[in-house]
MARZAKE-511703 format. One record per residue (C-alpha): x, y, z. Coordinates in steps of 0.02 Angstrom, whole numbers, padded with zeros to 5 digits, always signed. Example, Ala and Ser with C-alpha at 12.3 -4.5 7.8 and 13.67 -1.06 7.14 Angstrom:
# residues 2
+00615-00225+00390
+00684-00053+00357
# end
This chain:
# residues 254
+05679-03064+05192
+05856-03012+05242
+05918-03186+05193
+05837-03175+05021
+05904-02999+04994
+06077-03053+05047
+06072-03201+04928
+06017-03089+04785
+06162-02973+04818
+06283-03119+04821
+06215-03184+04655
+06230-03010+04578
+06407-02992+04642
+06454-03152+04551
+06345-03130+04396
+06398-02954+04348
+06585-02995+04332
+06541-03152+04234
+06433-03051+04114
+06572-02924+04091
+06699-03062+04061
+06586-03142+03932
+06562-02975+03845
+06749-02943+03839
+06782-03119+03775
+06659-03090+03633
+06725-02917+03592
+06807-02892+03424
+06992-02854+03428
+07043-02715+03307
+07214-02794+03278
+07134-02957+03225
+07015-02866+03106
+07159-02772+03023
+07265-02930+03012
+07123-03021+02924
+07096-02870+02811
+07278-02873+02754
+07266-03060+02721
+07106-03033+02622
+07182-02894+02516
+07343-02990+02482
+07287-03173+02476
+07385-03322+02415
+07570-03349+02388
+07566-03248+02227
+07446-03164+02105
+07449-03109+01923
+07320-03009+01827
+07289-02896+01680
+07259-02721+01746
+07174-02568+01672
+07177-02391+01741
+07036-02272+01695
+07078-02093+01745
+06933-01968+01741
+06946-01781+01764
+06818-01660+01837
+06740-01634+01665
+06707-01819+01643
+06844-01845+01514
+06944-02005+01535
+07097-02097+01474
+07145-02280+01494
+07308-02368+01531
+07335-02555+01534
+07469-02679+01582
+07514-02828+01690
+07513-02838+01879
+07614-02965+01979
+07619-02989+02168
+07697-03115+02287
+07683-03139+02475
+07829-03257+02507
+07974-03262+02540
+07952-03073+02548
+07810-02960+02492
+07836-02880+02321
+07729-02804+02183
+07775-02769+02002
+07671-02669+01878
+07719-02662+01693
+07625-02547+01573
+07587-02600+01393
+07475-02456+01338
+07469-02312+01293
+07621-02302+01184
+07707-02165+01285
+07695-02273+01443
+07743-02439+01364
+07883-02523+01460
+07863-02415+01615
+07883-02525+01769
+07846-02500+01954
+07920-02622+02079
+07877-02615+02264
+07964-02715+02400
+07902-02723+02579
+08061-02736+02681
+08104-02768+02863
+08041-02648+02995
+07896-02590+02886
+08010-02500+02763
+07945-02501+02584
+08061-02482+02435
+07986-02418+02272
+08079-02411+02107
+08017-02347+01939
+08093-02388+01771
+08069-02253+01639
+08106-02323+01465
+08111-02150+01385
+08271-02110+01480
+08321-02291+01516
+08342-02253+01700
+08277-02313+01867
+08209-02194+01996
+08213-02242+02180
+08075-02162+02284
+08105-02104+02461
+07986-02168+02595
+07907-01995+02614
+07865-01992+02428
+07745-02139+02442
+07603-02018+02483
+07621-01929+02316
+07503-01963+02170
+07552-02110+02062
+07588-02044+01886
+07455-01910+01908
+07314-02031+01956
+07207-02020+02112
+07301-02166+02190
+07463-02135+02281
+07616-02247+02276
+07571-02331+02440
+07401-02385+02370
+07493-02486+02237
+07604-02574+02361
+07581-02620+02543
+07490-02501+02658
+07578-02458+02819
+07475-02503+02973
+07617-02509+03099
+07628-02321+03127
+07444-02289+03159
+07332-02293+03312
+07180-02399+03273
+07009-02394+03354
+06858-02502+03321
+06719-02372+03311
+06580-02496+03285
+06524-02650+03191
+06351-02591+03140
+06403-02502+02980
+06358-02558+02805
+06438-02540+02633
+06340-02593+02479
+06220-02684+02596
+06360-02782+02680
+06386-02776+02868
+06555-02702+02912
+06674-02665+03053
+06716-02479+03059
+06899-02449+03102
+06972-02276+03126
+07161-02258+03103
+07257-02103+03155
+07443-02087+03114
+07553-02069+03268
+07685-01974+03170
+07697-01862+03017
+07591-01935+02876
+07497-01874+02723
+07323-01910+02797
+07257-01851+02963
+07135-01996+02982
+07080-02151+02887
+06912-02237+02916
+06889-02411+02844
+06727-02508+02825
+06787-02689+02830
+06669-02828+02776
+06626-02940+02922
+06628-03097+02814
+06769-03081+02688
+06866-02940+02776
+06888-02838+02617
+06889-02649+02650
+06732-02610+02550
+06743-02422+02584
+06891-02319+02645
+06881-02134+02687
+07038-02027+02691
+07031-01863+02789
+07156-01721+02786
+07232-01646+02944
+07086-01524+02963
+06958-01665+02963
+06893-01637+02785
+06856-01791+02680
+06992-01790+02547
+06978-01959+02460
+06858-02105+02451
+06908-02280+02396
+06786-02422+02359
+06807-02608+02322
+06679-02674+02197
+06649-02818+02077
+06691-02946+02211
+06718-03119+02136
+06784-03280+02211
+06939-03326+02111
+07040-03481+02152
+06951-03484+02319
+06991-03302+02365
+06862-03161+02368
+06937-03031+02249
+06891-02851+02211
+06900-02836+02021
+06865-02649+02028
+06951-02527+02146
+06901-02345+02131
+06984-02195+02212
+06893-02028+02208
+06976-01864+02256
+06829-01771+02329
+06912-01600+02328
+06951-01602+02141
+06807-01708+02074
+06928-01829+01990
+06934-02018+02002
+07038-02168+01950
+06972-02345+01931
+07082-02499+01928
+07001-02650+01845
+07075-02825+01857
+07045-02969+01737
+07124-03138+01702
+07167-03149+01887
+07263-03303+01944
+07329-03349+02115
+07464-03470+02172
+07532-03498+01997
+07714-03511+02054
+07783-03347+01985
+07974-03354+01969
+08077-03249+02089
+08170-03169+01944
+08008-03079+01898
+08022-02973+02056
+08207-02935+02057
+08250-02752+02080
+08406-02708+01977
# end
């Protein structure tokens, strides 16, 4: 009996570490999830699309803006948005460049005054032209200055299984906490919750109308709701094309 008991203990002593090692090996790494998310949100070498903004106030009244959106990933990451309508916005341009060290440069051209406006880094958290999106939402989100935790992978968004990642800024930022529900198959952030510094849900962003375009799963509708004010802004994309070889001159910042 002692021999059998001793053998059982020896087997347990070997089996438990092996089980733990297997569990750790199969564990999901939060860095990998976020890396795949960024690749999913900004796929391909470049992208072009017709874009429409629908801005709705708390009374349900809405206005629409439209224009052209261009993005490239190489040799450096840049985005350019040019408005066509309405008339008072026609010719307004927003150019975003993701520079070295995580620094983002944003420049706005205002045709009414024929001048460019350079935005400071701290300004990126401000509302974009009065919409529910901020300037960072239109460019490249900063993930380098946040502490990320994988809270669980049993969440769902629109019936899709998701990884739930909580991100907390490790220095002064405009949100106190961001919780992303990232699709386990295509890694698109189907639902993102933005909390203020007191823990109150401030904004909610959703990715909808997912279509596979040129081989890339693409959200053709992105909606940002400001919970506190009851307002919302929806960005709709059409005529989307990837890897079309956009010229570098299109992204030059004067």
